[in-house]
C-alpha positions in Angstrom: 0.0 0.0 0.0 1.6 3.3 -1.1 0.9 6.5 0.7 0.7 9.6 -1.5 1.2 13.0 0.0 -1.1 15.6 -1.5 -3.1 18.5 -0.3 -6.6 17.3 0.5 -9.7 18.6 2.1 -11.8 15.9 3.7 -15.3 17.3 4.4 -16.7 16.0 7.7 -20.0 17.9 7.5 -19.0 21.5 8.0 -15.4 20.7 8.9 -12.3 20.3 6.6 -9.2 18.3 7.2 -7.2 21.5 7.7 -9.7 22.6 10.5 -9.6 19.2 12.2 -5.8 18.9 12.0 -5.2 22.4 13.4 -7.5 22.1 16.4 -6.0 22.1 19.9 -4.8 18.6 20.8 -6.5 18.0 24.2 -7.1 14.3 24.1 -4.7 11.4 24.6 -4.9 7.9 23.1 -2.8 5.0 24.2 -2.7 1.7 22.3 -1.0 -1.6 22.5 0.2 -3.1 19.3 2.7 -5.4 17.8 6.3 -4.4 16.9 5.4 -5.0 13.2 2.5 -2.5 13.3 4.6 0.0 15.1 7.3 -0.3 12.5 4.8 0.2 9.7 3.6 3.3 11.4 7.1 4.6 11.7 7.8 3.9 8.1 4.5 5.5 6.8 5.1 8.6 8.9 8.7 9.0 7.8 7.6 8.6 4.1 5.0 11.3 4.6 7.3 13.5 6.6 4.8 13.5 9.5 4.9 12.6 13.1 3.4 9.2 14.1 0.5 11.1 15.8 -0.2 13.1 12.7 0.0 9.9 10.6 -2.6 8.2 12.8 -4.9 11.2 12.5 -4.6 11.1 8.7 -5.3 7.4 8.6 -8.4 7.8 10.8 -9.7 10.7 8.7 -9.2 8.8 5.5 -11.1 5.8 7.0 -13.9 8.1 8.1 -14.2 9.6 4.6 -14.1 6.2 2.9 -16.8 4.8 5.2 -19.1 7.8 5.4 -18.4 8.7 9.0 -19.2 12.3 9.9 -18.2 14.6 12.7 -21.3 16.5 13.6 -20.6 20.2 14.0 -22.6 20.4 17.3 -20.6 17.5 18.8 -17.3 19.0 17.8 -18.2 22.4 19.1 -19.3 20.9 22.4 -16.1 18.9 22.7 -13.8 21.8 22.0 -15.5 24.8 23.6 
């Protein structure tokens, strides 16, 4: 699977990728995974010139777009002030 870096705007209702990626980071996620998955994450992030956290965000946003998941504006506003 090849990762292609390009400027993209993923519309999540009234939000764009740029808006979601520039919001204050006020939540923490901790996961357990295999060393193989961790290595793939490191390689993908390096190839995209991103941090591992940013790469995870991109992967989640891409998944959301592909599967029709939406971030409701009212929920996002309530979560972030």
